[in-house]
ZAMARGU-4260 file (C-alpha; in steps of 0.2 Angstrom, whole numbers, plus 5000, padded with zeros to 4 digits):
<rodrens>
0) 5575/5874/5481 | 5561/5888/5481 | 5555/5882/5464 | 5555/5864/5470 | 5543/5869/5484
5) 5533/5879/5471 | 5532/5864/5460 | 5524/5854/5474 | 5512/5868/5477 | 5506/5868/5459
10) 5504/5849/5459 | 5497/5846/5476 | 5487/5830/5471 | 5501/5820/5462 | 5513/5826/5476
15) 5501/5820/5490 | 5499/5803/5481 | 5517/5801/5479 | 5521/5806/5497 | 5507/5794/5504
20) 5513/5780/5493 | 5531/5783/5498 | 5526/5783/5516 | 5517/5766/5516 | 5531/5759/5505
25) 5545/5765/5517 | 5535/5760/5532 | 5534/5743/5525 | 5553/5743/5521 | 5556/5749/5539
30) 5546/5734/5546 | 5556/5722/5535 | 5572/5731/5538 | 5569/5730/5557 | 5565/5711/5557
35) 5580/5708/5545 | 5592/5717/5556 | 5586/5709/5572 | 5587/5692/5563 | 5605/5695/5558
40) 5609/5701/5575 | 5602/5684/5582 | 5612/5674/5569 | 5628/5684/5574 | 5624/5679/5593
45) 5622/5661/5588 | 5638/5661/5578 | 5647/5669/5593 | 5643/5654/5604 | 5649/5641/5592
50) 5663/5630/5600 | 5672/5615/5595 | 5674/5601/5608 | 5690/5591/5606 | 5690/5575/5615
55) 5708/5568/5619 | 5712/5550/5618 | 5716/5541/5634 | 5733/5536/5628 | 5738/5555/5627
60) 5749/5560/5641 | 5746/5576/5651 | 5762/5584/5643 | 5756/5579/5626 | 5738/5586/5630
65) 5747/5603/5635 | 5756/5603/5619 | 5740/5600/5608 | 5731/5613/5618 | 5745/5626/5614
70) 5745/5621/5595 | 5726/5623/5594 | 5728/5641/5600 | 5740/5645/5586 | 5727/5640/5573
75) 5720/5655/5563 | 5702/5658/5568 | 5704/5651/5585 | 5699/5664/5598 | 5705/5653/5613
80) 5705/5636/5621 | 5701/5629/5638 | 5707/5612/5644 | 5694/5601/5653 | 5701/5588/5665
85) 5693/5572/5670 | 5689/5579/5687 | 5681/5595/5679 | 5671/5584/5667 | 5664/5574/5681
90) 5659/5590/5690 | 5650/5597/5675 | 5641/5580/5673 | 5635/5581/5691 | 5630/5599/5688
95) 5620/5595/5672 | 5612/5579/5677 | 5612/5579/5696 | 5621/5563/5697 | 5639/5558/5703
100) 5646/5547/5689 | 5661/5542/5699 | 5649/5537/5714 | 5638/5527/5701 | 5651/5518/5691
105) 5666/5518/5704 | 5677/5526/5691 | 5678/5541/5680 | 5675/5536/5662 | 5674/5554/5656
110) 5688/5559/5644 | 5699/5575/5644 | 5694/5588/5632 | 5698/5605/5625 | 5685/5618/5622
115) 5689/5628/5606 | 5681/5645/5604 | 5680/5653/5587 | 5684/5671/5582 | 5669/5681/5575
120) 5676/5681/5557 | 5677/5662/5556 | 5660/5657/5562 | 5653/5652/5545 | 5651/5633/5542
125) 5666/5633/5529 | 5678/5642/5541 | 5674/5631/5555 | 5676/5615/5544 | 5693/5622/5540
130) 5697/5624/5558 | 5691/5607/5561 | 5703/5600/5548 | 5718/5609/5555 | 5714/5602/5573
135) 5712/5585/5566 | 5729/5586/5557 | 5737/5588/5574 | 5735/5569/5576 | 5734/5560/5593
140) 5717/5552/5589 | 5707/5568/5592 | 5688/5567/5592 | 5681/5584/5587 | 5663/5588/5589
145) 5651/5603/5586 | 5633/5605/5581 | 5636/5605/5562 | 5618/5602/5557 | 5612/5616/5568
150) 5624/5628/5561 | 5621/5623/5543 | 5602/5625/5546 | 5605/5643/5553 | 5615/5647/5537
155) 5602/5640/5526 | 5588/5650/5534 | 5599/5665/5534 | 5601/5664/5515 | 5583/5661/5512
160) 5578/5675/5523 | 5590/5687/5514 | 5583/5682/5497 | 5565/5685/5503 | 5569/5702/5511
165) 5580/5708/5497 | 5567/5703/5484 | 5552/5711/5493 | 5563/5727/5498 | 5569/5728/5480
170) 5551/5728/5473 | 5545/5741/5485 | 5559/5752/5482 | 5557/5751/5463 | 5538/5755/5465
175) 5542/5770/5475 | 5555/5776/5462 | 5543/5774/5448 | 5529/5783/5457 | 5540/5797/5461
180) 5546/5798/5443 | 5528/5798/5436 | 5524/5813/5448 | 5539/5823/5442 | 5535/5819/5424
185) 5518/5825/5426 | 5525/5841/5433 | 5537/5843/5419 | 5524/5839/5406 | 5513/5853/5413
190) 5527/5865/5411 | 5533/5858/5395 | 5531/5875/5385 | 5541/5884/5399 | 5555/5871/5398
195) 5556/5872/5379 | 5558/5891/5380 | 5572/5889/5393 | 5581/5877/5381 | 5579/5889/5367
200) 5587/5903/5377 | 5602/5892/5381 | 5597/5885/5399 | 5608/5870/5403 | 5600/5853/5408
205) 5607/5856/5425 | 5598/5872/5427 | 5581/5865/5421 | 5582/5849/5431 | 5587/5856/5447
210) 5570/5862/5453 | 5563/5845/5449 | 5577/5836/5458 | 5573/5846/5473 | 5555/5842/5472
215) 5559/5824/5472 | 5571/5826/5487 | 5558/5835/5497 | 5544/5822/5493 | 5556/5809/5498
220) 5561/5818/5514 | 5543/5820/5519 | 5539/5802/5515 | 5554/5795/5525 | 5551/5806/5540
225) 5533/5801/5541 | 5538/5783/5539 | 5550/5784/5553 | 5537/5792/5564 | 5525/5778/5559
230) 5537/5765/5563 | 5541/5774/5580 | 5522/5773/5584 | 5521/5755/5579 | 5536/5750/5591
235) 5535/5763/5605 | 5516/5763/5607 | 5509/5747/5600 | 5523/5734/5603 | 5529/5741/5619
240) 5512/5741/5626 | 5505/5724/5620 | 5520/5714/5615 | 5534/5719/5626 | 5544/5703/5622
245) 5544/5706/5604 | 5548/5724/5607 | 5564/5719/5617 | 5570/5709/5602 | 5566/5721/5588
250) 5569/5738/5597 | 5588/5738/5596 | 5587/5738/5577 | 5576/5754/5576 | 5590/5766/5581
255) 5598/5761/5564 | 5581/5760/5554 | 5574/5777/5559 | 5588/5788/5551 | 5590/5775/5537
260) 5571/5777/5532 | 5574/5796/5530 | 5590/5794/5520 | 5582/5781/5509 | 5567/5792/5506
265) 5578/5806/5500 | 5588/5794/5489 | 5573/5786/5481 | 5565/5803/5478 | 5581/5810/5470
270) 5584/5794/5459 | 5565/5794/5454 | 5566/5812/5449 | 5583/5811/5440 | 5577/5796/5430
275) 5561/5805/5425 | 5570/5822/5421 | 5583/5813/5410 | 5570/5804/5400 | 5559/5820/5398
280) 5574/5831/5392 | 5580/5817/5381 | 5563/5817/5371 | 5560/5836/5373
</rodrens>
């Protein structure tokens, strides 16, 4: 470890460039990660609100309706059901539209229904479609409705956003690894004579590479720490002051992103150094 700090001291300019580049790269990754994490939390919340509304045929008796309700509850993926009577349906209509349907029409045309809530692990479109088929198989002229197109649109946007963030994040991470690797390689090249001497006297690859690996870890730690600090300034000083609405949406994700940036910086520094050390020793 002492030799790792000494190596950074002997190559101040390359180490500074690597730390600065790592800082900006990890800060950008942190911003992407925060937005992505918040987006997935939003998707999870949207999915958790998905409900199927099953309208019952007028010919179904109350006893049959109770039986259907109980059978729906036993379907895998169904979190719970709620039976809605004609009276409750009319009351909801009056609450939503401000009009008494019975007073207007002289009768209550609204059907009985069952609201079916879905468990968290079954909120994907394919899983909900499977639940819909199982409910339809119960018979009785059931009319099953839920917002299919909205849910499919959410899933399409989620996949597209995942591809974009994964691609951008991968490019930034790869660039950080390569820059760190070049810095370590420069340091090893500057000490090539010493490394050759060490190999001649029987030093192992692990003994030779350890200082350079520590050097990469230290650089990654500093870059990740600075990136976490920079992200904290962006959210706690800029967004909170000027865009509090956006801050409220994104802030819950930062508690995960701050330590993740430090850990990612260490990991990128280590792998960049390991890659460079392995290539150098293979050619030496």
